[in-house]
N, CA, C and O atoms as a MOPAC input file, in Angstrom:
PM7 MOZYME 1SCF
protein

 N     -4.24200 1   -23.56200 1    -5.34400 1
 C     -3.11700 1   -23.51300 1    -4.40300 1
 C     -2.28400 1   -22.27300 1    -4.76600 1
 O     -1.90400 1   -21.50500 1    -3.88200 1
 N     -2.00000 1   -22.07500 1    -6.06200 1
 C     -1.10500 1   -21.06100 1    -6.49200 1
 C     -1.78800 1   -19.65200 1    -6.25400 1
 O     -1.16400 1   -18.68600 1    -5.81500 1
 N     -2.99200 1   -19.63400 1    -6.55400 1
 C     -3.92400 1   -18.48600 1    -6.32000 1
 C     -3.91700 1   -17.95900 1    -4.86800 1
 O     -3.81300 1   -16.77200 1    -4.56200 1
 N     -4.03800 1   -18.96100 1    -4.04100 1
 C     -4.00300 1   -18.60500 1    -2.60300 1
 C     -2.62500 1   -18.05300 1    -2.14300 1
 O     -2.58800 1   -17.07700 1    -1.39400 1
 N     -1.47700 1   -18.66900 1    -2.58400 1
 C     -0.19100 1   -18.25100 1    -2.34900 1
 C      0.10400 1   -16.86400 1    -3.01800 1
 O      0.87800 1   -16.06100 1    -2.49700 1
 N     -0.44100 1   -16.66000 1    -4.00500 1
 C     -0.23800 1   -15.28400 1    -4.69100 1
 C     -0.97800 1   -14.25100 1    -3.89800 1
 O     -0.46600 1   -13.14500 1    -3.72100 1
 N     -2.14300 1   -14.54800 1    -3.41600 1
 C     -3.01700 1   -13.45500 1    -2.67500 1
 C     -2.16700 1   -13.29700 1    -1.36500 1
 O     -1.84400 1   -12.14300 1    -1.08300 1
 N     -1.77500 1   -14.28100 1    -0.55100 1
 C     -1.14000 1   -14.17800 1     0.60300 1
 C      0.29300 1   -13.38300 1     0.32600 1
 O      0.65700 1   -12.49900 1     1.10100 1
 N      1.01200 1   -13.72700 1    -0.73400 1
 C      2.21800 1   -13.04300 1    -0.88100 1
 C      1.88500 1   -11.43400 1    -1.26100 1
 O      2.66800 1   -10.52500 1    -0.98600 1
 N      0.77100 1   -11.26400 1    -1.84500 1
 C      0.40500 1    -9.87100 1    -2.10600 1
 C      0.10100 1    -8.99400 1    -0.73100 1
 O      0.51300 1    -7.85000 1    -0.54100 1
 N     -0.59400 1    -9.66100 1     0.05600 1
 C     -0.76500 1    -8.97400 1     1.41200 1
 C      0.53900 1    -8.78500 1     2.08300 1
 O      0.82200 1    -7.70700 1     2.60600 1
 N      1.40400 1    -9.87200 1     2.08300 1
 C      2.65100 1    -9.71900 1     2.78500 1
 C      3.49500 1    -8.54100 1     2.12500 1
 O      4.15400 1    -7.78000 1     2.83500 1
 N      3.45500 1    -8.42800 1     0.84700 1
 C      4.07000 1    -7.33700 1     0.04900 1
 C      3.55400 1    -5.99700 1     0.54000 1
 O      4.32200 1    -5.07600 1     0.81900 1
 N      2.16300 1    -5.90600 1     0.64400 1
 C      1.52900 1    -4.63200 1     0.92000 1
 C      2.13300 1    -4.12600 1     2.35300 1
 O      2.72700 1    -3.06200 1     2.52900 1
 N      1.85700 1    -5.09800 1     3.31600 1
 C      2.03600 1    -4.72000 1     4.74600 1
 C      3.47100 1    -4.56600 1     5.05000 1
 O      3.81000 1    -3.65400 1     5.80400 1
 N      4.41300 1    -5.41800 1     4.50800 1
 C      5.80000 1    -5.28400 1     4.80900 1
 C      6.47300 1    -3.99800 1     4.17800 1
 O      7.29900 1    -3.33500 1     4.80500 1
 N      6.12000 1    -3.73500 1     3.07400 1
 C      6.65200 1    -2.52700 1     2.33100 1
 C      6.01600 1    -1.26900 1     2.97100 1
 O      6.65100 1    -0.22000 1     3.07800 1
 N      4.67400 1    -1.41800 1     3.41400 1
 C      4.04600 1    -0.27400 1     3.87600 1
 C      4.74600 1     0.17900 1     5.39000 1
 O      5.07900 1     1.33700 1     5.64400 1
 N      4.87200 1    -0.79000 1     6.18300 1
 C      5.54600 1    -0.74400 1     7.50600 1
 C      6.88800 1    -0.08300 1     7.34100 1
 O      7.20100 1     0.89600 1     8.01900 1
 N      7.70500 1    -0.63700 1     6.41100 1
 C      9.01600 1    -0.28600 1     6.15000 1
 C      9.07600 1     1.12400 1     5.56700 1
 O     10.00200 1     1.87800 1     5.86700 1
 N      8.22300 1     1.43900 1     4.84200 1
 C      8.14000 1     2.77000 1     4.16100 1
 C      7.89800 1     3.84400 1     5.28300 1
 O      8.55800 1     4.88300 1     5.31000 1
 N      6.97300 1     3.56700 1     6.16200 1
 C      6.67800 1     4.58100 1     7.16500 1
 C      7.92500 1     4.68900 1     8.12400 1
 O      8.32900 1     5.80000 1     8.46700 1
 N      8.54200 1     3.50800 1     8.56400 1
 C      9.64300 1     3.52300 1     9.38300 1
 C     10.85000 1     4.35400 1     8.81500 1
 O     11.51500 1     5.08800 1     9.54500 1
 N     11.10800 1     4.19200 1     7.41900 1
 C     12.26100 1     4.74400 1     6.87100 1
 C     11.91200 1     6.37700 1     6.48000 1
 O     12.81000 1     7.21700 1     6.41000 1
 N     10.66200 1     6.65200 1     6.27000 1
 C     10.41100 1     8.09100 1     6.29700 1
 C     10.55300 1     8.85200 1     7.59500 1
 O     11.05900 1     9.97200 1     7.66400 1
 N     10.05500 1     8.14700 1     8.65300 1
 C     10.27700 1     8.65400 1    10.00000 1
 C     11.80800 1     8.77600 1    10.30500 1
 O     12.25800 1     9.78400 1    10.84900 1
 N     12.55000 1     7.77500 1     9.95700 1
 C     14.00000 1     7.60200 1    10.16900 1
 C     14.68100 1     8.78200 1     9.49300 1
 O     15.66500 1     9.26300 1    10.05600 1
 N     14.27300 1     9.28000 1     8.38100 1
 C     14.85900 1    10.38800 1     7.56000 1
 C     14.68100 1    11.66900 1     8.38500 1
 O     15.51400 1    12.56500 1     8.25100 1
 N     13.69100 1    11.80900 1     9.19800 1
 C     13.51100 1    13.04300 1    10.02800 1
 C     13.90600 1    12.85700 1    11.45200 1
 O     14.33100 1    13.83200 1    12.07200 1
 N     13.80800 1    11.72500 1    12.01000 1
 C     14.05400 1    11.50400 1    13.44700 1
 C     15.13600 1    10.53200 1    13.65600 1
 O     14.95800 1     9.32300 1    13.50300 1
 N     16.28400 1    11.06800 1    14.01500 1
 C     17.46900 1    10.19000 1    14.25400 1
 C     17.35900 1     9.10800 1    15.05300 1
 O     17.95800 1     8.09300 1    14.69600 1
 N     16.67000 1     9.08800 1    16.15400 1
 C     16.49400 1     7.82800 1    17.02800 1
 C     15.91600 1     6.62300 1    16.29700 1
 O     16.23200 1     5.47900 1    16.62500 1
 N     15.07100 1     6.88300 1    15.31000 1
 C     14.52800 1     5.76200 1    14.53200 1
 C     15.42200 1     5.06300 1    13.69100 1
 O     15.08400 1     4.01900 1    13.13500 1
 N     16.63400 1     5.60900 1    13.55100 1
 C     17.69900 1     4.90300 1    12.79100 1
 C     18.43500 1     3.84300 1    13.66600 1
 O     19.13800 1     4.17200 1    14.62200 1
 N     18.25700 1     2.71500 1    13.33100 1
 C     18.93200 1     1.67400 1    14.08400 1
 C     19.62900 1     0.77200 1    13.03200 1
 O     19.11800 1     0.58600 1    11.92800 1
 N     20.85100 1     0.19700 1    13.41500 1
 C     21.62300 1    -0.51700 1    12.62400 1
 C     20.90300 1    -1.59100 1    11.87900 1
 O     21.05500 1    -1.73100 1    10.66600 1
 N     20.10100 1    -2.36700 1    12.60900 1
 C     19.47600 1    -3.55400 1    12.02600 1
 C     18.19000 1    -3.30500 1    11.25000 1
 O     17.50100 1    -4.24300 1    10.84800 1
 N     17.85900 1    -1.95500 1    11.03200 1
 C     16.62900 1    -1.64600 1    10.27600 1
 C     16.62000 1    -2.06700 1     8.86300 1
 O     15.57400 1    -2.25900 1     8.24400 1
 N     17.85600 1    -2.21700 1     8.33500 1
 C     17.98100 1    -2.48100 1     6.90900 1
 C     17.79000 1    -4.03800 1     6.67900 1
 O     17.55100 1    -4.41400 1     5.53200 1
 N     17.88100 1    -4.96100 1     7.70400 1
 C     17.66100 1    -6.26400 1     7.54200 1
 C     16.17500 1    -6.72400 1     7.11400 1
 O     15.97500 1    -7.71900 1     6.41800 1
 N     15.25800 1    -5.97000 1     7.55800 1
 C     13.86000 1    -6.33600 1     7.07700 1
 C     13.53600 1    -5.90200 1     5.54900 1
 O     12.55700 1    -6.34800 1     4.95000 1
 N     14.40700 1    -5.03800 1     5.01100 1
 C     14.28200 1    -4.56900 1     3.61900 1
 C     14.43600 1    -5.90500 1     2.78600 1
 O     13.60100 1    -6.11100 1     1.90500 1
 N     15.35500 1    -6.74800 1     2.98100 1
 C     15.66600 1    -7.90500 1     2.19100 1
 C     14.54200 1    -8.84800 1     1.93100 1
 O     14.30200 1    -9.23500 1     0.78800 1
 N     13.81900 1    -9.24100 1     3.00700 1
 C     12.63500 1   -10.12700 1     2.77500 1
 C     11.40900 1    -9.27800 1     2.18600 1
 O     10.57400 1    -9.83700 1     1.47500 1
 N     11.32200 1    -7.93700 1     2.49500 1
 C     10.25300 1    -7.26900 1     1.87200 1
 C     10.51300 1    -7.10100 1     0.29000 1
 O      9.58400 1    -7.14000 1    -0.51600 1
 N     11.73400 1    -6.92900 1    -0.04900 1
 C     12.03300 1    -6.81300 1    -1.55500 1
 C     12.02000 1    -8.23300 1    -2.27900 1
 O     11.68100 1    -8.39300 1    -3.45200 1
 N     12.41900 1    -9.19600 1    -1.45100 1
 C     12.35900 1   -10.62500 1    -2.10300 1
 C     10.89000 1   -11.01600 1    -2.30900 1
 O     10.55600 1   -11.64000 1    -3.31700 1
 N     10.02600 1   -10.66400 1    -1.38300 1
 C      8.51900 1   -11.00000 1    -1.51600 1
 C      8.01600 1   -10.46000 1    -2.97500 1
 O      7.17900 1   -11.07500 1    -3.63500 1
 N      8.59800 1    -9.29000 1    -3.38500 1
 C      8.21700 1    -8.76500 1    -4.74700 1
 C      8.49000 1    -9.61100 1    -5.77500 1
 O      7.64500 1    -9.84300 1    -6.64000 1
 N      9.71100 1   -10.16100 1    -5.78100 1
 C     10.05500 1   -11.23600 1    -6.83600 1
 C      9.21300 1   -12.44800 1    -6.63700 1
 O      8.65000 1   -12.97000 1    -7.59900 1
 N      9.10300 1   -12.92300 1    -5.41100 1
 C      8.19500 1   -14.12700 1    -5.29100 1
 C      6.76900 1   -13.93500 1    -5.84800 1
 O      6.18100 1   -14.75800 1    -6.55100 1
 N      6.32200 1   -12.82500 1    -5.47000 1
 C      4.88500 1   -12.39600 1    -5.93200 1
 C      4.82400 1   -12.37200 1    -7.48000 1
 O      3.77800 1   -12.75300 1    -8.00500 1
 N      5.86900 1   -11.95100 1    -8.26700 1
 C      5.93400 1   -11.91500 1    -9.65400 1
 C      6.02500 1   -13.40300 1   -10.13900 1
 O      5.34600 1   -13.80700 1   -11.08400 1
 N      6.80600 1   -14.11500 1    -9.51800 1
 C      6.96200 1   -15.55400 1   -10.10400 1
 C      5.81100 1   -16.29900 1    -9.79200 1
 O      5.54000 1   -17.21000 1   -10.57400 1
 N      4.93400 1   -16.08500 1    -8.64500 1
 C      3.76900 1   -16.76800 1    -8.42600 1
 C      2.67000 1   -16.29700 1    -9.49900 1
 O      1.87100 1   -17.08200 1   -10.01000 1
 N      2.72500 1   -14.94100 1    -9.77700 1
 C      1.77000 1   -14.34500 1   -10.65100 1
 C      2.01900 1   -15.02800 1   -12.06400 1
 O      1.07500 1   -15.44100 1   -12.73800 1
 N      3.29600 1   -15.12100 1   -12.46000 1
 C      3.59700 1   -15.67800 1   -13.88500 1
 C      3.17800 1   -17.20300 1   -13.87400 1
 O      2.72600 1   -17.67900 1   -14.91500 1
 N      3.30500 1   -17.97400 1   -12.77000 1
 C      2.75600 1   -19.34400 1   -12.84900 1
 C      1.36700 1   -19.35900 1   -12.83200 1
 O      0.74200 1   -20.22400 1   -13.44600 1
 N      0.75100 1   -18.36300 1   -12.10100 1
 C     -0.81700 1   -18.46300 1   -12.15900 1
 C     -1.29400 1   -18.00600 1   -13.51400 1
 O     -2.27800 1   -18.55000 1   -14.01500 1
 N     -0.64000 1   -17.01600 1   -14.14900 1
 C     -1.08100 1   -16.58400 1   -15.53600 1
 C     -0.89900 1   -17.73900 1   -16.60300 1
 O     -1.60600 1   -17.81600 1   -17.60800 1
 N      0.08600 1   -18.60900 1   -16.30100 1
 C      0.24200 1   -19.68600 1   -17.32000 1
 C     -0.62700 1   -20.80400 1   -17.15100 1
 O     -0.52800 1   -21.73800 1   -17.94500 1
 N     -1.53600 1   -20.84400 1   -16.14800 1
 C     -2.54100 1   -21.84800 1   -16.00600 1
 C     -3.68900 1   -21.70100 1   -17.04800 1
 O     -3.96000 1   -20.60200 1   -17.53200 1
 N     -4.33500 1   -22.80600 1   -17.37100 1
 C     -5.41300 1   -22.77500 1   -18.24100 1
 C     -6.58900 1   -21.99400 1   -17.73100 1
 O     -6.97600 1   -22.23200 1   -16.58700 1
 N     -7.16800 1   -21.13200 1   -18.42000 1
 C     -8.42900 1   -20.58300 1   -17.97100 1
 C     -8.22000 1   -19.26300 1   -17.16700 1
 O     -9.15900 1   -18.57000 1   -16.77600 1
 N     -6.89100 1   -18.97600 1   -16.95300 1
 C     -6.60500 1   -17.65600 1   -16.12200 1
 C     -6.30300 1   -16.56600 1   -17.25600 1
 O     -5.45000 1   -16.66700 1   -18.13800 1
 N     -7.12900 1   -15.57100 1   -17.05600 1
 C     -6.92100 1   -14.34900 1   -17.97900 1
 C     -6.25800 1   -13.25500 1   -17.17900 1
 O     -6.78700 1   -12.85000 1   -16.14400 1
 N     -5.03100 1   -12.72600 1   -17.65600 1
 C     -4.23900 1   -11.78500 1   -16.96500 1
 C     -4.69100 1   -10.41000 1   -17.43700 1
 O     -4.78500 1   -10.16400 1   -18.64000 1
 N     -4.98100 1    -9.48400 1   -16.46700 1
 C     -5.35200 1    -8.14000 1   -16.88800 1
 C     -3.97900 1    -7.37000 1   -17.15000 1
 O     -2.99800 1    -7.47900 1   -16.41400 1
 N     -4.03900 1    -6.58300 1   -18.28400 1
 C     -2.69200 1    -5.96600 1   -18.71200 1
 C     -2.17300 1    -5.08500 1   -17.64900 1
 O     -0.96700 1    -5.06300 1   -17.40500 1
 N     -3.08800 1    -4.29700 1   -16.95200 1
 C     -2.67800 1    -3.34100 1   -15.85300 1
 C     -2.09300 1    -4.16700 1   -14.65000 1
 O     -1.18800 1    -3.70100 1   -13.95800 1
 N     -2.61300 1    -5.35400 1   -14.43100 1
 C     -2.11900 1    -6.07700 1   -13.28800 1
 C     -0.63700 1    -6.47200 1   -13.62300 1
 O      0.23100 1    -6.32900 1   -12.76100 1
 N     -0.36700 1    -6.92000 1   -14.74800 1
 C      0.91000 1    -7.27400 1   -15.16500 1
 C      1.92300 1    -6.11600 1   -15.20400 1
 O      3.10600 1    -6.26400 1   -14.89700 1
 N      1.38400 1    -4.96700 1   -15.59800 1
 C      2.14500 1    -3.70900 1   -15.69300 1
 C      2.51900 1    -3.29900 1   -14.23300 1
 O      3.67300 1    -2.94200 1   -13.99600 1
 N      1.68100 1    -3.33500 1   -13.36100 1
 C      1.98000 1    -2.86400 1   -11.89700 1
 C      2.85200 1    -3.96300 1   -11.19100 1
 O      3.68500 1    -3.63600 1   -10.34600 1
 N      2.65900 1    -5.19100 1   -11.52700 1
 C      3.47900 1    -6.23300 1   -10.89600 1
 C      4.99700 1    -6.08300 1   -11.48100 1
 O      5.97100 1    -6.14100 1   -10.73000 1
 N      5.09300 1    -5.91300 1   -12.69800 1
 C      6.40900 1    -5.67600 1   -13.39600 1
 C      7.06600 1    -4.20400 1   -12.81600 1
 O      8.26700 1    -4.09000 1   -12.57000 1
 N      6.22200 1    -3.26100 1   -12.66700 1
 C      6.66000 1    -2.01900 1   -12.18900 1
 C      7.29300 1    -2.18400 1   -10.79400 1
 O      8.26800 1    -1.49700 1   -10.48800 1
 N      6.73300 1    -3.12900 1    -9.89500 1
 C      7.21400 1    -3.30800 1    -8.62800 1
 C      8.64400 1    -3.85800 1    -8.60000 1
 O      9.51300 1    -3.42300 1    -7.84500 1
 N      8.81400 1    -4.82700 1    -9.46100 1
 C     10.19900 1    -5.28900 1    -9.59200 1
 C     11.16500 1    -4.29700 1   -10.13000 1
 O     12.31300 1    -4.28800 1    -9.68500 1
 N     10.82500 1    -3.53100 1   -10.97700 1
 C     11.62100 1    -2.36700 1   -11.41400 1
 C     11.98800 1    -1.41700 1   -10.39800 1
 O     13.11400 1    -0.92900 1   -10.30000 1
 N     10.88700 1    -1.13300 1    -9.54600 1
 C     11.09000 1    -0.18600 1    -8.42700 1
 C     12.15900 1    -0.65300 1    -7.39600 1
 O     12.93100 1     0.11000 1    -6.81600 1
 N     12.10500 1    -2.07200 1    -7.23500 1
 C     13.12600 1    -2.71000 1    -6.31800 1
 C     14.58600 1    -2.54100 1    -6.92600 1
 O     15.52300 1    -2.22500 1    -6.19200 1
 N     14.74700 1    -2.75400 1    -8.25400 1
 C     15.84900 1    -2.47300 1    -8.90800 1
 C     16.38300 1    -1.07400 1    -8.85700 1
 O     17.60100 1    -0.89700 1    -8.80500 1
 N     15.51200 1    -0.03300 1    -8.86900 1
 C     15.88900 1     1.26400 1    -8.93000 1
 C     16.37300 1     1.68600 1    -7.52000 1
 O     17.34700 1     2.40800 1    -7.31000 1
 N     15.55800 1     1.13600 1    -6.57800 1
 C     15.99100 1     1.43700 1    -5.10900 1
 C     17.41700 1     0.89200 1    -4.73500 1
 O     18.24300 1     1.50100 1    -4.05600 1
 N     17.56600 1    -0.32000 1    -5.27400 1
 C     18.95600 1    -0.95200 1    -5.00900 1
 C     20.08700 1    -0.23700 1    -5.73300 1
 O     21.18900 1    -0.12000 1    -5.19500 1
 N     19.83200 1     0.23800 1    -6.93100 1
 C     20.89500 1     0.87400 1    -7.87300 1
 C     21.20600 1     2.19300 1    -7.10500 1
 O     22.38700 1     2.52900 1    -7.02700 1
 N     20.33200 1     2.90000 1    -6.58400 1
 C     20.48600 1     4.33900 1    -6.02400 1
 C     21.05200 1     4.28700 1    -4.64600 1
 O     21.41700 1     5.35500 1    -4.15500 1
 N     21.17300 1     3.21000 1    -3.97000 1
 C     21.34000 1     3.05800 1    -2.59700 1
 C     22.69800 1     3.72500 1    -2.18100 1
 O     22.83800 1     4.28000 1    -1.09200 1
 N     23.71800 1     3.62800 1    -3.15300 1
 C     25.06300 1     4.14100 1    -2.83400 1
 C     25.35400 1     5.46800 1    -3.80600 1
 O     26.50900 1     5.86700 1    -3.95100 1
 N     24.43800 1     6.00000 1    -4.33900 1
 C     24.61600 1     7.22400 1    -5.06100 1
 C     25.08800 1     8.47200 1    -4.25300 1
 O     24.48200 1     8.78400 1    -3.22700 1
 N     26.11900 1     9.16600 1    -4.67800 1
 C     26.60800 1    10.14100 1    -3.74900 1
 C     25.51800 1    11.24600 1    -3.65900 1
 O     25.41400 1    11.81800 1    -2.57400 1
 N     24.74800 1    11.58800 1    -4.61000 1
 C     23.64900 1    12.62200 1    -4.39000 1
 C     22.49100 1    12.14700 1    -3.62200 1
 O     21.62400 1    12.97100 1    -3.33200 1
 N     22.37100 1    10.97500 1    -3.27100 1
 C     21.23700 1    10.54800 1    -2.35400 1
 C     21.69000 1    10.10700 1    -1.01500 1
 O     20.85500 1     9.75200 1    -0.18300 1
 N     22.96100 1    10.10700 1    -0.75100 1
 C     23.60000 1     9.54400 1     0.44900 1
 C     22.90400 1    10.18900 1     1.72300 1
 O     22.70100 1     9.42100 1     2.66300 1
 N     22.53600 1    11.44500 1     1.84900 1
 C     21.97100 1    12.07800 1     2.94400 1
 C     20.38100 1    11.95400 1     2.89800 1
 O     19.66700 1    12.45800 1     3.76400 1
 N     19.91800 1    11.27100 1     1.86100 1
 C     18.45600 1    11.01500 1     1.74000 1
 C     18.15700 1     9.61300 1     1.57100 1
 O     17.09800 1     9.31300 1     1.01800 1
 N     18.98500 1     8.66800 1     1.99100 1
 C     18.92000 1     7.35200 1     1.70100 1
 C     17.71700 1     6.66800 1     2.48000 1
 O     17.11200 1     5.69800 1     2.02200 1
 N     17.45100 1     7.21400 1     3.59900 1
 C     16.10900 1     6.68400 1     4.38300 1
 C     14.87500 1     7.13700 1     3.59000 1
 O     13.92100 1     6.37300 1     3.44400 1
 N     14.88800 1     8.33400 1     3.09400 1
 C     13.72900 1     8.90600 1     2.35400 1
 C     13.49400 1     8.04200 1     1.02100 1
 O     12.38300 1     7.74500 1     0.58200 1
 N     14.71500 1     7.69300 1     0.46000 1
 C     14.58600 1     6.93200 1    -0.82500 1
 C     13.86100 1     5.55600 1    -0.54700 1
 O     12.93900 1     5.10600 1    -1.22600 1
 N     14.40100 1     4.98800 1     0.51300 1
 C     13.79400 1     3.66400 1     0.71300 1
 C     12.30300 1     3.81200 1     1.38800 1
 O     11.40800 1     2.98700 1     1.20400 1
 N     12.19200 1     4.83000 1     2.08700 1
 C     10.84200 1     5.05600 1     2.56800 1
 C      9.71600 1     5.35000 1     1.50300 1
 O      8.62800 1     4.77900 1     1.58200 1
 N      9.97100 1     6.15400 1     0.61700 1
 C      9.14700 1     6.57800 1    -0.43600 1
 C      9.04400 1     5.40200 1    -1.32000 1
 O      7.93300 1     5.04100 1    -1.70900 1
 N     10.21700 1     4.72000 1    -1.69900 1
 C     10.18500 1     3.75000 1    -2.61200 1
 C      9.30500 1     2.36300 1    -2.13800 1
 O      8.60400 1     1.66200 1    -2.86900 1
 N      9.54300 1     2.21100 1    -0.83000 1
 C      8.68100 1     1.00400 1    -0.28300 1
 C      7.11500 1     1.47400 1    -0.14800 1
 O      6.19100 1     0.66700 1    -0.24600 1
 N      6.95000 1     2.69400 1     0.05900 1
 C      5.45200 1     3.08200 1     0.04600 1
 C      4.91600 1     3.01800 1    -1.43000 1
 O      3.75100 1     2.68400 1    -1.65000 1
 N      5.70000 1     3.31300 1    -2.33000 1
 C      5.43300 1     3.20200 1    -3.70700 1
 C      5.00400 1     1.74400 1    -4.09100 1
 O      3.96700 1     1.50200 1    -4.70900 1
 N      5.90800 1     0.78600 1    -3.66300 1
 C      5.63500 1    -0.58200 1    -3.89100 1
 C      4.43500 1    -1.06600 1    -3.25100 1
 O      3.69800 1    -1.86200 1    -3.83200 1
 N      4.18200 1    -0.61700 1    -2.03700 1
 C      3.00800 1    -0.96200 1    -1.25600 1
 C      1.71000 1    -0.51500 1    -2.03400 1
 O      0.70200 1    -1.21600 1    -2.10700 1
 N      1.84900 1     0.73800 1    -2.61000 1
 C      0.69900 1     1.32800 1    -3.43000 1
 C      0.49900 1     0.46100 1    -4.72400 1
 O     -0.62400 1     0.24800 1    -5.18000 1
 N      1.55900 1     0.01100 1    -5.24400 1
 C      1.39900 1    -0.93700 1    -6.50800 1
 C      0.65500 1    -2.11800 1    -6.09200 1
 O     -0.13200 1    -2.61000 1    -6.90100 1
 N      0.80300 1    -2.65600 1    -4.89800 1
 C      0.27600 1    -3.88400 1    -4.44700 1
 C     -1.29200 1    -3.59700 1    -4.20300 1
 O     -2.16000 1    -4.28700 1    -4.73600 1
 N     -1.53600 1    -2.65500 1    -3.46000 1
 C     -2.89800 1    -2.25400 1    -3.13300 1
 C     -3.59600 1    -1.98500 1    -4.50000 1
 O     -4.74500 1    -2.41100 1    -4.61800 1
 N     -3.09200 1    -1.40200 1    -5.42100 1
 C     -3.64000 1    -1.10700 1    -6.89200 1
 C     -3.96500 1    -2.49200 1    -7.46300 1
 O     -5.03300 1    -2.71100 1    -8.03500 1
 N     -3.02600 1    -3.41000 1    -7.29600 1
 C     -3.39600 1    -4.79600 1    -7.96500 1
 C     -4.47100 1    -5.51300 1    -7.25300 1
 O     -5.19400 1    -6.30400 1    -7.85800 1
 N     -4.61600 1    -5.25600 1    -5.92200 1
 C     -5.82700 1    -5.92700 1    -5.24000 1
 C     -7.16500 1    -5.31800 1    -5.57600 1
 O     -8.12000 1    -6.03900 1    -5.86700 1
 N     -7.24900 1    -4.03200 1    -5.54100 1
 C     -8.47600 1    -3.21000 1    -5.52600 1
 C     -8.70600 1    -2.37800 1    -6.83700 1
 O     -9.63200 1    -1.57300 1    -6.94000 1
 N     -7.80500 1    -2.62700 1    -7.82100 1
 C     -7.88900 1    -1.69800 1    -9.00800 1
 C     -8.69500 1    -2.36100 1   -10.04800 1
 O     -8.90600 1    -1.79400 1   -11.12000 1

């Protein structure tokens, strides 16, 4: 059961961060894509990263489950990426590039998820 939830959360992580990443990169260049409510989907897309890590830790703690070191590294890196995005969101030198920050950051998180599935 935990394995299936971990896989499902992985796909949700990949697709949600991928779509948000594309939207935010486009919004950096194209003003009409910037809508006030566009920040709301960022919250669940980043929460799923933490949920995925917790499910992974529970799964790794089960008997007979061997965790690949790179899998753990990329999973942990996704959590760190969320923290970096959050910490830079109000930085004065990134203020006019905030959409690009979240766009590229979300695409990076998506890439970490893809790497964990197919790496």
